PAMIVO-426510 format. One record per residue: x, y, z of N, C-alpha, C in turn. Coordinates in pm, whole numbers, plus 50000, padded with zeros to 5 digits. Layout:
XYZXYZXYZ ...
// end
This chain:
501825090651158501685094051009501505080850937 502405066651005502615054350970501175046850962 501185048051051499195044951081498045051251047 498355063051005497175066850937497295064450738 498275063150745498725057350592498105039150575 497905036750661498145018050675496795020850687 495965031850715494865033050750493955034450607 494895042850539494455050450409494275033050355 495215027350350495305015550231494765006750286 494245003150398493304991650392491794997750340 491575013050387490575013750361490695019350212 491345019650125491305018649963490905002849955 491374996749968490844982649942489864974749971 489614982150059488094976450103487004982750039 487574995249966486815001049889486374993549757 487354991949678488124982949598486724969749593 486904961249718486224951649698484294955549689 484124969249739482834972449768482964974449622 483654981149534483084988249392483144973849261 484164963849322483864952349214482284943349281 481984944149382480964932749395479544944549304 480104959049315479164965749245479114968149148 479954953549079480004960048910481224970348877 481774976148993482684992148902484164987648895 484384983148826486064972048824486964983548791 486244993648677487335006648682487615013448807 486365015148953486685019649083487365010649112 487514997149090487814990449193489684990849173 489894991148998491364988248956492215000549023 491035017949042491515026449041492485025149229 490995025249325491645021049483492485007849487 492674997249407493894988849391494935000649409 495355006349317496655012149304497005021549407 495735026749428496325037749594495855030049717 496275018649753495685011449831497165006549840 498055005849700499565002449755500355016249758 499845019449681500675039649667500605040049861 499215040949908499585047350039500415032850132 500675022650059500755012750181502795021550172 503205021150016504075021949969504935032950072 503995047650060504135059250096504635054750257 503485042450375504045040450466505285038650436 506175027050418507505022250372508245034450371 508035045750278509125052750306508965057750445 508425062950475508005070550619509045067650745 508375050550797509095043150839510525042850851 511105046950658512935044850694513375060850683 511955068850678512755085050751512745086850562 512625081650496512535088650345511765097850291 512015110250214510785116350161510105107950041 508955114050002508445103049950508425111549788 508435100749685508555103849538507725115149541 507655122949438506215134249427505845126249276 506195117749191505395116349082505015096249110 504355096449035503705082949006505055070248998 505345075748862506855066348819508505073648889 508335082748988509605079849062509175074849197 508085070949264507255059449334507925047749317 507415043149224507685030049131508975027349146 510515036549074511075038349099511865034249231 511925044949304512255049049439511805034349537 510935026649508510315013749610511135006149561 511485002949465512294995949376513654994349445 514205005649450515575012449464515845008449628 514475011749686515015012349821514414994949910 513654989549816512874980549895512974967249835 513164967149710513044954149594514594950149582 515714963449567517424957049500517634950349575 517574959449764518654949949888517604943649978 516584944749943515574938550029514524948750126 513474945850183513144931650197512264927050094 512064930149988510834926549918511324925049802 510754912649700511064899249624510804910349536 511444908149387510404917449315509274913849216 508554900249298507154897249261506454909549263 506934911249381505874924149509506154935949465 507764939349430508524952349385507604953349275 506964945649179506524946249037505444950449095 504274953349172503064951749184503114966249185 503364974149193503304994449223502884995449050 504114994248968504384990848810502904986448751 502914976248807501584966248755500274973848760 500434978048921498694980348914498704996648906 499565003548906499715019448779499005020248672 499225008648594499345007348437497855005848446 497604993348536496164984648480494965000948606 495565009648650494715025048690494725028048606 495775035548536495935043048396494885033248309 494845021648248493875020848187492685019248256 491925018148387490975024448411490405035248415 490815043548422490735056748427490765061348316 492005060548223492215064148062491175062447926 490995050647955490575038147811489175031647849 488385038347764486605039047769486335022647790 486985011747701486625002447736486744995547931 485654990147965486424987848106486884981548133 487484977548255488564969648301487704953648329 488724949848277488004932948260487894935248353 486394923148455486804917248567488024910648626 488354898048508489454891948599490894899648608 490784911148573491814920148608491914922048739 490644932448724490304934248864490174925348971 489644915448947489904905449063491534903449106 492044903348977493844898349027494114914649111 493814924649084494064936249115493804935149264 492954928949288492414926049486493394920349537 493524908849502494674894849570495694907849563 496234910349391497614912249465497764926249513 496954935849563497094945549635496774941049746 496094930949830496124930049980497734918249994 497984909649943499044910349900500284916049968 500324930149848500904938149894500734942850044 500054951050089499744958750191499884947250328 499684936250262500004924950411501624923750453 502414922550307503704921850346504204934250375 503944950050377504084958950369504344962750566 502764957650568502104959050734502924946050821 503484935850784504504928050843505844933250863 506264938750726507624941850744507854956750877 506904964050806506654972150924506584970451032 505754957151117505544957851204506994951551269 507944941051188509654937051227510164953151284 509994958551168510814973551210511024987851274 508734988151309508685005551382509294994651525 509865002951595509595002351722508705003851831 508694992551924507504994152016506935007752074 505885007452117505195022352160505475022952311 506395033752359506505040252472505155033552590 505405023352707504885023752777504555040752859 503215041652898502865055552983503695055453089 503975067653129504775067153259504275063753380 504955063853461503995053953620504925068953702 503285070153769503625081053884504975075553970 504775087154057506045087554135505605075154205 506555070154255506905060454356506975046354310 506745044054170507195032154080505385026454052 504805029454144503275018654120502395025854045 501545018653971500265024153896499335019653963 497905029953981497385029954052495795023353959 
// end
């Protein structure tokens, strides 16, 4: 599940970059938020915690579990709230999202995703090697 969430996060970020290239800043802002949402869910999964059911719950619980006592700093922890606010602007305000804000969102989402992937790699147990056939040697 963790790998699938990280894959969805990377896909959302890639889509955000494409959307920005196509001058669709609203879609880029939307996809940036969902990139960090999937990455945050992956952090909950790696710790065996239930995923919060609401966006505001996700923002609050991420701060409580992963910022207050680490491993992430407050700047990174604020990313979820900032990108949620930008996504809300992009989805519900008639004015298009300013390009500079969409560009910053892509950079910020990339930083968030990289930090989460590094933390997951640090605390995720290594994969078990395949079983060896009887006799201890593989063919």
